[in-house]
PDB file of N, CA, C, O and CB in Angstrom:
ATOM      1  N   GLN A   1       9.970 -13.351   3.586  1.00  0.00           N
ATOM      2  CA  GLN A   1      10.147 -13.140   2.198  1.00  0.00           C
ATOM      3  C   GLN A   1      10.124 -14.370   1.399  1.00  0.00           C
ATOM      4  O   GLN A   1      10.219 -14.084   0.205  1.00  0.00           O
ATOM      5  CB  GLN A   1      11.352 -12.457   1.966  1.00  0.00           C
ATOM      6  N   PRO A   2      10.044 -15.496   1.587  1.00  0.00           N
ATOM      7  CA  PRO A   2      10.272 -16.628   0.806  1.00  0.00           C
ATOM      8  C   PRO A   2       8.519 -16.832  -0.136  1.00  0.00           C
ATOM      9  O   PRO A   2       8.216 -17.566  -1.077  1.00  0.00           O
ATOM     10  CB  PRO A   2      10.820 -18.084   2.056  1.00  0.00           C
ATOM     11  N   LEU A   3       7.862 -16.021   0.496  1.00  0.00           N
ATOM     12  CA  LEU A   3       6.379 -15.950  -0.067  1.00  0.00           C
ATOM     13  C   LEU A   3       6.789 -14.756  -1.256  1.00  0.00           C
ATOM     14  O   LEU A   3       6.474 -14.952  -2.430  1.00  0.00           O
ATOM     15  CB  LEU A   3       4.971 -15.394   1.305  1.00  0.00           C
ATOM     16  N   MET A   4       7.560 -13.436  -0.814  1.00  0.00           N
ATOM     17  CA  MET A   4       7.641 -12.592  -1.762  1.00  0.00           C
ATOM     18  C   MET A   4       8.420 -13.038  -2.494  1.00  0.00           C
ATOM     19  O   MET A   4       8.271 -12.266  -3.442  1.00  0.00           O
ATOM     20  CB  MET A   4       7.872 -11.475  -1.500  1.00  0.00           C
ATOM     21  N   ALA A   5       9.565 -14.084  -2.951  1.00  0.00           N
ATOM     22  CA  ALA A   5      10.183 -14.592  -3.499  1.00  0.00           C
ATOM     23  C   ALA A   5       9.527 -15.755  -4.212  1.00  0.00           C
ATOM     24  O   ALA A   5      10.090 -16.200  -5.212  1.00  0.00           O
ATOM     25  CB  ALA A   5      11.049 -14.718  -2.812  1.00  0.00           C
ATOM     26  N   HIS A   6       8.777 -16.109  -3.936  1.00  0.00           N
ATOM     27  CA  HIS A   6       7.727 -17.314  -4.701  1.00  0.00           C
ATOM     28  C   HIS A   6       6.708 -16.267  -5.292  1.00  0.00           C
ATOM     29  O   HIS A   6       6.056 -16.859  -6.152  1.00  0.00           O
ATOM     30  CB  HIS A   6       6.801 -18.657  -3.460  1.00  0.00           C
ATOM     31  N   LEU A   7       6.381 -15.212  -5.206  1.00  0.00           N
ATOM     32  CA  LEU A   7       5.583 -14.608  -5.886  1.00  0.00           C
ATOM     33  C   LEU A   7       6.454 -13.557  -6.993  1.00  0.00           C
ATOM     34  O   LEU A   7       5.788 -12.840  -7.739  1.00  0.00           O
ATOM     35  CB  LEU A   7       4.632 -13.972  -4.878  1.00  0.00           C
ATOM     36  N   GLY A   8       7.524 -13.528  -7.032  1.00  0.00           N
ATOM     37  CA  GLY A   8       8.209 -12.245  -7.722  1.00  0.00           C
ATOM     38  C   GLY A   8       7.820 -11.378  -7.261  1.00  0.00           C
ATOM     39  O   GLY A   8       6.961 -10.950  -8.032  1.00  0.00           O
ATOM     40  N   VAL A   9       7.888 -10.743  -6.396  1.00  0.00           N
ATOM     41  CA  VAL A   9       7.164  -9.645  -5.593  1.00  0.00           C
ATOM     42  C   VAL A   9       8.836  -8.563  -4.817  1.00  0.00           C
ATOM     43  O   VAL A   9       9.555  -9.139  -4.001  1.00  0.00           O
ATOM     44  CB  VAL A   9       5.860 -10.715  -4.030  1.00  0.00           C
ATOM     45  N   THR A  10       9.064  -7.538  -5.119  1.00  0.00           N
ATOM     46  CA  THR A  10      10.177  -7.157  -4.691  1.00  0.00           C
ATOM     47  C   THR A  10      10.159  -5.984  -3.740  1.00  0.00           C
ATOM     48  O   THR A  10      11.177  -5.564  -3.190  1.00  0.00           O
ATOM     49  CB  THR A  10      10.901  -6.954  -5.728  1.00  0.00           C
ATOM     50  N   ALA A  11       8.615  -5.333  -3.527  1.00  0.00           N
ATOM     51  CA  ALA A  11       8.534  -4.839  -2.255  1.00  0.00           C
ATOM     52  C   ALA A  11       7.014  -4.534  -2.109  1.00  0.00           C
ATOM     53  O   ALA A  11       6.148  -4.631  -2.979  1.00  0.00           O
ATOM     54  CB  ALA A  11       9.494  -3.602  -2.035  1.00  0.00           C
ATOM     55  N   THR A  12       6.892  -4.159  -0.866  1.00  0.00           N
ATOM     56  CA  THR A  12       5.296  -4.009  -0.328  1.00  0.00           C
ATOM     57  C   THR A  12       5.272  -3.664   0.346  1.00  0.00           C
ATOM     58  O   THR A  12       6.221  -3.703   1.130  1.00  0.00           O
ATOM     59  CB  THR A  12       4.451  -4.729  -0.067  1.00  0.00           C
ATOM     60  N   CYS A  13       3.690  -2.781   0.684  1.00  0.00           N
ATOM     61  CA  CYS A  13       3.365  -1.820   1.324  1.00  0.00           C
ATOM     62  C   CYS A  13       2.065  -2.551   2.630  1.00  0.00           C
ATOM     63  O   CYS A  13       1.129  -3.349   2.566  1.00  0.00           O
ATOM     64  CB  CYS A  13       2.881  -0.641   0.116  1.00  0.00           C
ATOM     65  N   ARG A  14       2.698  -1.736   3.683  1.00  0.00           N
ATOM     66  CA  ARG A  14       2.147  -2.354   5.001  1.00  0.00           C
ATOM     67  C   ARG A  14       1.228  -0.918   5.437  1.00  0.00           C
ATOM     68  O   ARG A  14       1.746   0.178   5.650  1.00  0.00           O
ATOM     69  CB  ARG A  14       3.590  -2.917   6.307  1.00  0.00           C
ATOM     70  N   ALA A  15      -0.313  -1.231   5.514  1.00  0.00           N
ATOM     71  CA  ALA A  15      -0.912  -0.121   6.615  1.00  0.00           C
ATOM     72  C   ALA A  15      -1.784  -0.415   7.753  1.00  0.00           C
ATOM     73  O   ALA A  15      -2.818  -1.056   7.569  1.00  0.00           O
ATOM     74  CB  ALA A  15      -1.705   0.829   5.959  1.00  0.00           C
ATOM     75  N   SER A  16      -1.497  -0.057   8.749  1.00  0.00           N
ATOM     76  CA  SER A  16      -2.522   0.045   9.966  1.00  0.00           C
ATOM     77  C   SER A  16      -3.710   0.708   9.773  1.00  0.00           C
ATOM     78  O   SER A  16      -3.772   1.589   8.915  1.00  0.00           O
ATOM     79  CB  SER A  16      -1.980   0.703  11.088  1.00  0.00           C
ATOM     80  N   PHE A  17      -4.594   0.437  10.395  1.00  0.00           N
ATOM     81  CA  PHE A  17      -5.581   1.150  10.671  1.00  0.00           C
ATOM     82  C   PHE A  17      -6.333   0.770  12.489  1.00  0.00           C
ATOM     83  O   PHE A  17      -6.228  -0.122  13.331  1.00  0.00           O
ATOM     84  CB  PHE A  17      -6.552   0.834   9.314  1.00  0.00           C
ATOM     85  N   GLY A  18      -6.987   1.927  12.347  1.00  0.00           N
ATOM     86  CA  GLY A  18      -8.094   2.163  13.657  1.00  0.00           C
ATOM     87  C   GLY A  18      -8.850   2.655  13.632  1.00  0.00           C
ATOM     88  O   GLY A  18      -9.181   3.330  12.657  1.00  0.00           O
ATOM     89  N   LEU A  19      -9.488   2.562  14.681  1.00  0.00           N
ATOM     90  CA  LEU A  19     -11.034   3.434  14.915  1.00  0.00           C
ATOM     91  C   LEU A  19     -10.270   4.656  15.092  1.00  0.00           C
ATOM     92  O   LEU A  19      -9.852   4.086  16.100  1.00  0.00           O
ATOM     93  CB  LEU A  19     -12.249   3.005  16.441  1.00  0.00           C
ATOM     94  N   TYR A  20      -9.872   5.413  15.096  1.00  0.00           N
ATOM     95  CA  TYR A  20      -9.141   6.874  15.205  1.00  0.00           C
ATOM     96  C   TYR A  20      -8.943   7.214  13.464  1.00  0.00           C
ATOM     97  O   TYR A  20      -8.901   8.327  12.940  1.00  0.00           O
ATOM     98  CB  TYR A  20      -7.330   6.765  16.231  1.00  0.00           C
ATOM     99  N   ASN A  21      -8.863   6.140  12.935  1.00  0.00           N
ATOM    100  CA  ASN A  21      -8.509   6.823  11.047  1.00  0.00           C
ATOM    101  C   ASN A  21      -9.880   7.861  10.772  1.00  0.00           C
ATOM    102  O   ASN A  21     -10.987   7.802  11.307  1.00  0.00           O
ATOM    103  CB  ASN A  21      -8.599   5.087   9.364  1.00  0.00           C
ATOM    104  N   THR A  22      -9.549   8.483  10.102  1.00  0.00           N
ATOM    105  CA  THR A  22     -10.928   9.144   9.511  1.00  0.00           C
ATOM    106  C   THR A  22     -11.051   8.570   7.935  1.00  0.00           C
ATOM    107  O   THR A  22     -10.154   7.956   7.357  1.00  0.00           O
ATOM    108  CB  THR A  22     -10.840  11.053   9.520  1.00  0.00           C
ATOM    109  N   THR A  23     -12.093   8.837   7.488  1.00  0.00           N
ATOM    110  CA  THR A  23     -12.030   8.057   5.780  1.00  0.00           C
ATOM    111  C   THR A  23     -11.459   8.995   5.241  1.00  0.00           C
ATOM    112  O   THR A  23     -11.149   8.532   4.143  1.00  0.00           O
ATOM    113  CB  THR A  23     -13.482   7.654   4.806  1.00  0.00           C
ATOM    114  N   ALA A  24     -11.007  10.320   5.296  1.00  0.00           N
ATOM    115  CA  ALA A  24     -10.314  11.338   4.748  1.00  0.00           C
ATOM    116  C   ALA A  24      -8.748  10.580   5.020  1.00  0.00           C
ATOM    117  O   ALA A  24      -8.149  10.333   3.974  1.00  0.00           O
ATOM    118  CB  ALA A  24     -10.686  12.936   5.524  1.00  0.00           C
ATOM    119  N   GLU A  25      -8.223  10.295   5.964  1.00  0.00           N
ATOM    120  CA  GLU A  25      -6.589   9.426   5.943  1.00  0.00           C
ATOM    121  C   GLU A  25      -6.747   8.313   5.222  1.00  0.00           C
ATOM    122  O   GLU A  25      -5.695   7.758   4.907  1.00  0.00           O
ATOM    123  CB  GLU A  25      -5.927   8.846   7.460  1.00  0.00           C
ATOM    124  N   VAL A  26      -8.132   7.626   4.727  1.00  0.00           N
ATOM    125  CA  VAL A  26      -8.063   6.496   4.063  1.00  0.00           C
ATOM    126  C   VAL A  26      -7.819   6.936   2.699  1.00  0.00           C
ATOM    127  O   VAL A  26      -6.817   6.501   2.130  1.00  0.00           O
ATOM    128  CB  VAL A  26      -9.223   5.656   4.246  1.00  0.00           C
ATOM    129  N   ASP A  27      -8.519   7.657   2.159  1.00  0.00           N
ATOM    130  CA  ASP A  27      -8.670   8.153   1.167  1.00  0.00           C
ATOM    131  C   ASP A  27      -7.255   8.263   0.276  1.00  0.00           C
ATOM    132  O   ASP A  27      -6.929   7.723  -0.781  1.00  0.00           O
ATOM    133  CB  ASP A  27      -9.326   9.272   1.505  1.00  0.00           C
ATOM    134  N   SER A  28      -6.504   9.267   1.225  1.00  0.00           N
ATOM    135  CA  SER A  28      -5.284  10.132   0.881  1.00  0.00           C
ATOM    136  C   SER A  28      -4.796   8.756   0.566  1.00  0.00           C
ATOM    137  O   SER A  28      -4.687   8.329  -0.583  1.00  0.00           O
ATOM    138  CB  SER A  28      -4.420  11.242   2.082  1.00  0.00           C
ATOM    139  N   LEU A  29      -4.569   8.230   1.415  1.00  0.00           N
ATOM    140  CA  LEU A  29      -3.775   6.351   1.337  1.00  0.00           C
ATOM    141  C   LEU A  29      -4.016   5.582   0.388  1.00  0.00           C
ATOM    142  O   LEU A  29      -3.248   4.652   0.140  1.00  0.00           O
ATOM    143  CB  LEU A  29      -4.198   5.250   2.426  1.00  0.00           C
ATOM    144  N   VAL A  30      -5.023   5.790  -0.269  1.00  0.00           N
ATOM    145  CA  VAL A  30      -5.607   5.221  -1.767  1.00  0.00           C
ATOM    146  C   VAL A  30      -4.629   5.943  -2.857  1.00  0.00           C
ATOM    147  O   VAL A  30      -3.877   5.411  -3.674  1.00  0.00           O
ATOM    148  CB  VAL A  30      -7.459   5.732  -2.106  1.00  0.00           C
ATOM    149  N   GLU A  31      -4.874   7.289  -2.614  1.00  0.00           N
ATOM    150  CA  GLU A  31      -4.450   8.326  -3.771  1.00  0.00           C
ATOM    151  C   GLU A  31      -2.953   7.676  -3.874  1.00  0.00           C
ATOM    152  O   GLU A  31      -2.535   7.018  -4.826  1.00  0.00           O
ATOM    153  CB  GLU A  31      -4.520  10.250  -3.308  1.00  0.00           C
ATOM    154  N   ALA A  32      -2.135   8.054  -2.507  1.00  0.00           N
ATOM    155  CA  ALA A  32      -0.552   7.862  -2.647  1.00  0.00           C
ATOM    156  C   ALA A  32      -0.227   6.499  -3.322  1.00  0.00           C
ATOM    157  O   ALA A  32       0.732   6.515  -4.093  1.00  0.00           O
ATOM    158  CB  ALA A  32       0.208   7.895  -1.141  1.00  0.00           C
ATOM    159  N   LEU A  33      -0.762   5.538  -3.179  1.00  0.00           N
ATOM    160  CA  LEU A  33      -1.041   3.989  -3.511  1.00  0.00           C
ATOM    161  C   LEU A  33      -0.933   4.020  -4.870  1.00  0.00           C
ATOM    162  O   LEU A  33       0.043   3.468  -5.378  1.00  0.00           O
ATOM    163  CB  LEU A  33      -2.491   3.336  -3.058  1.00  0.00           C
ATOM    164  N   GLU A  34      -1.839   4.618  -5.637  1.00  0.00           N
ATOM    165  CA  GLU A  34      -2.292   4.941  -7.052  1.00  0.00           C
ATOM    166  C   GLU A  34      -1.173   5.735  -7.743  1.00  0.00           C
ATOM    167  O   GLU A  34      -0.820   5.969  -8.899  1.00  0.00           O
ATOM    168  CB  GLU A  34      -3.680   5.799  -7.061  1.00  0.00           C
ATOM    169  N   LEU A  35      -0.870   5.973  -6.776  1.00  0.00           N
ATOM    170  CA  LEU A  35       0.121   7.430  -7.240  1.00  0.00           C
ATOM    171  C   LEU A  35       1.404   6.457  -8.007  1.00  0.00           C
ATOM    172  O   LEU A  35       1.838   6.317  -9.150  1.00  0.00           O
ATOM    173  CB  LEU A  35       0.904   8.688  -5.439  1.00  0.00           C
ATOM    174  N   CYS A  36       1.697   5.908  -6.659  1.00  0.00           N
ATOM    175  CA  CYS A  36       3.035   4.822  -6.547  1.00  0.00           C
ATOM    176  C   CYS A  36       2.791   3.631  -7.770  1.00  0.00           C
ATOM    177  O   CYS A  36       3.837   3.213  -8.266  1.00  0.00           O
ATOM    178  CB  CYS A  36       3.077   3.911  -4.739  1.00  0.00           C
ATOM    179  N   HIS A  37       1.581   3.078  -8.272  1.00  0.00           N
ATOM    180  CA  HIS A  37       1.798   2.434  -8.646  1.00  0.00           C
ATOM    181  C   HIS A  37       1.651   3.041 -10.300  1.00  0.00           C
ATOM    182  O   HIS A  37       2.245   2.248 -11.030  1.00  0.00           O
ATOM    183  CB  HIS A  37       1.249   1.497  -7.986  1.00  0.00           C
ATOM    184  N   GLU A  38       1.152   3.992 -10.965  1.00  0.00           N
ATOM    185  CA  GLU A  38       1.749   4.789 -11.713  1.00  0.00           C
ATOM    186  C   GLU A  38       2.571   4.874 -11.871  1.00  0.00           C
ATOM    187  O   GLU A  38       2.863   4.687 -13.052  1.00  0.00           O
ATOM    188  CB  GLU A  38       1.680   5.499 -11.700  1.00  0.00           C
ATOM    189  N   LEU A  39       3.790   5.238 -10.879  1.00  0.00           N
ATOM    190  CA  LEU A  39       5.161   5.456 -11.574  1.00  0.00           C
ATOM    191  C   LEU A  39       5.783   4.240 -11.591  1.00  0.00           C
ATOM    192  O   LEU A  39       6.389   4.177 -12.660  1.00  0.00           O
ATOM    193  CB  LEU A  39       6.099   6.475 -10.909  1.00  0.00           C
ATOM    194  N   PHE A  40       5.996   2.930 -10.760  1.00  0.00           N
ATOM    195  CA  PHE A  40       6.598   1.941 -10.625  1.00  0.00           C
ATOM    196  C   PHE A  40       6.208   0.929 -11.515  1.00  0.00           C
ATOM    197  O   PHE A  40       6.886  -0.099 -11.534  1.00  0.00           O
ATOM    198  CB  PHE A  40       6.558   1.643  -9.487  1.00  0.00           C
ATOM    199  N   SER A  41       4.956   1.067 -12.471  1.00  0.00           N
ATOM    200  CA  SER A  41       4.101   0.220 -13.239  1.00  0.00           C
ATOM    201  C   SER A  41       4.767   0.425 -14.356  1.00  0.00           C
ATOM    202  O   SER A  41       4.407  -0.123 -15.398  1.00  0.00           O
ATOM    203  CB  SER A  41       2.613   0.483 -13.297  1.00  0.00           C
TER     204      SER A  41
END
């Protein structure tokens, strides 16, 4: 959390990818993150 405090960031999101993930799953994550960004910015 020291880095987050230094950057003034209050929340983070972490995603893990593996060989089994599909491009559709990655696209879905990107869409969800874009929606979150719109809602919270």
